[in-house]
TORFI-44751 format. One record per residue: residue number from 1; residue in three letters; x, y, z of N, C-alpha, C in turn. Coordinates in steps of 0.001 Angstrom, whole numbers, m for minus. Each point is the difference from the previous one (the first is absolute). Layout:
(NUM "Ala" (X Y Z) (X Y Z) (X Y Z))
...
This chain:
(1 "Met" (7365 6313 5829) (m1572 222 m580) (m483 m1194 m743))
(2 "Ala" (558 m603 m847) (m468 m1172 m883) (m302 m1101 897))
(3 "Gln" (908 m280 1084) (m160 m1073 888) (m1246 258 907))
(4 "Glu" (m352 1213 408) (m1172 361 732) (m1360 m259 m784))
(5 "Ile" (176 206 m1286) (m1013 m225 m845) (m384 m1547 m113))
(6 "Leu" (1031 m762 m345) (m85 m1405 m110) (m644 m590 1329))
(7 "Asn" (637 471 1181) (m515 m508 1234) (m1500 236 21))
(8 "Lys" (m471 1361 m230) (m1433 307 155) (m719 m801 m1025))
(9 "Val" (154 m197 m1155) (m651 m869 m1022) (m86 m1465 606))
(10 "Glu" (1243 m583 431) (m151 m1320 488) (m920 m99 1189))
(11 "Tyr" (26 1055 872) (m881 m108 1246) (m1497 48 m650))
(12 "Ile" (m307 745 m828) (m1330 321 m456) (m541 m1434 m577))
(13 "Val" (857 m576 m871) (m222 m1196 m840) (m128 m1122 1087))
(14 "Ile" (559 m107 1040) (m113 m1053 1042) (m1199 393 837))
(15 "Phe" (m295 1207 160) (m1210 421 734) (m1332 m512 m591))
(16 "Ile" (20 268 m1318) (m1284 m342 m906) (m82 m1459 222))
(17 "Ser" (964 m714 m103) (m132 m1566 77) (m422 m303 1247))
(18 "Glu" (510 535 1181) (m659 m435 1427) (m1330 520 m16))
(19 "Phe" (m395 980 m439) (m1332 690 48) (m860 m1039 m671))
(20 "Ala" (99 m440 m1310) (m593 m1036 m715) (m193 m1255 593))
(21 "Arg" (1023 m525 644) (185 m1188 711) (m1085 46 1076))
(22 "Cys" (61 1011 869) (m823 147 1263) (m1496 12 m327))
(23 "Tyr" (m292 835 m1176) (m1485 22 m319) (m469 m887 m1134))
(24 "Gly" (782 m971 m393) (m388 m950 m916) (m108 630 m1594))
(25 "Leu" (733 822 m195) (m90 690 m1428) (1317 m271 m759))
(26 "Ser" (m229 149 m1285) (1214 m98 m892) (738 1208 202))
(27 "Ala" (1365 m18 m370) (919 1018 68) (m670 1311 m889))
(28 "Ala" (m457 m324 m1028) (m582 1118 m904) (m1218 518 731))
(29 "Gln" (m920 m813 540) (m968 454 912) (373 945 743))
(30 "Ala" (1063 m443 925) (298 598 1313) (589 1621 m668))
(31 "Tyr" (756 m180 m1063) (581 1191 m411) (m1083 1102 m330))
(32 "Arg" (m889 m519 m985) (m1162 949 m216) (m716 573 1186))
(33 "Tyr" (m165 m812 994) (m752 445 1181) (941 1044 746))
(34 "Leu" (1083 m308 357) (966 1032 722) (195 1179 m835))
(35 "Asn" (92 m166 m1356) (253 1221 m965) (m1421 801 74))
(36 "Arg" (m1102 m566 m289) (m1176 816 201) (m281 637 1193))
(37 "Tyr" (299 m299 1281) (m205 444 1120) (1274 784 585))
(38 "Lys" (909 254 m909) (1286 699 273) (889 m408 1004))
(39 "Ala" (m100 m1275 152) (1020 m585 1140) (1383 m85 m595))
(40 "Ile" (173 m410 m1260) (1192 96 m717) (742 1377 95))
(41 "Asp" (m740 1050 m246) (463 1236 166) (508 428 1428))
(42 "Phe" (m874 m556 1141) (495 118 1132) (1180 m685 501))
(43 "Leu" (m32 m1220 m554) (1297 m848 430) (1447 868 m836))
(44 "Asp" (m311 409 m1160) (1114 617 m521) (289 1153 788))
(45 "Glu" (m740 978 509) (236 1079 653) (594 m133 1398))
(46 "Gln" (m656 m1168 533) (534 m291 1456) (753 m1146 164))
(47 "Tyr" (711 m253 m899) (1068 m1274 m161) (924 m64 1126))
(48 "Asn" (527 1208 214) (1189 m63 1225) (m618 m414 1355))
(49 "Val" (m1448 281 309) (m507 m655 1148) (m575 m1586 m125))
(50 "Ala" (m823 68 m1159) (m776 m1098 m406) (991 m1253 101))
(51 "His" (1095 m44 m587) (924 m1066 m213) (517 m482 1376))
(52 "Thr" (m65 886 974) (498 m389 1526) (m1116 m939 636))
(53 "Gln" (m1148 14 m608) (m1299 m880 726) (248 m1365 m507))
(54 "Ser" (m772 m845 694) (m292 m1450 m711) (m822 316 m1132))
(55 "Phe" (48 m1029 m821) (m831 m312 m1198) (m1436 24 595))
(56 "Glu" (m108 m1004 933) (m1422 m313 600) (m674 1351 572))
(57 "Asp" (784 681 764) (m518 1251 389) (m278 1026 m1134))
(58 "Met" (678 125 m892) (m156 927 m1095) (m1164 m459 m977))
(59 "Val" (m253 m1205 m222) (m988 m617 m547) (m1390 481 692))
(60 "Gln" (m109 m105 1224) (m1059 388 791) (m264 1513 m243))
(61 "Asn" (1141 584 258) (m156 1602 m34) (m289 430 m1306))
(62 "Met" (384 m593 m1107) (m285 293 m1306) (m1495 m396 m381))
(63 "Ala" (m569 m968 629) (m1300 m554 m257) (m842 1127 588))
(64 "Gly" (135 596 1098) (m695 1027 810) (238 1212 m807))
(65 "Tyr" (1158 332 m578) (147 1181 m680) (m936 29 m1295))
(66 "Cys" (50 m1104 m636) (m815 m40 m1248) (m1549 m68 354))
(67 "Gln" (m452 m546 1157) (m1285 80 414) (m612 1457 147))
(68 "Arg" (1136 811 712) (m381 1286 368) (m230 971 m1368))
(69 "His" (711 m649 m1020) (m89 600 m1440) (m1085 m689 m917))
(70 "Gly" (m822 m642 636) (m1189 m515 m808) (253 m1572 m342))
(71 "Gly" (1040 m512 433) (136 m1538 m322) (m861 m894 902))
(72 "Ala" (m269 m1242 m457) (m916 m876 489) (740 m1100 792))
(73 "Ile" (1201 m290 m92) (650 m892 692) (429 381 1384))
(74 "Val" (m372 m937 826) (143 191 1468) (988 m802 766))
């Protein structure tokens, strides 16, 4: 159980960094954006599927997810 939590945390941290890089944000800005539009919660709940996708695909998918929840990054 503890290893699964560590894997999930590591994945989400790397995802935030990749999202920030893709959209020219700082890691803190990316975290706040993803948290505000519930993408962090989504990644936490759907980790078993999300981590099997490429970061590139997931960044695009989560940008769309955030947009559907009111976010402005496209």
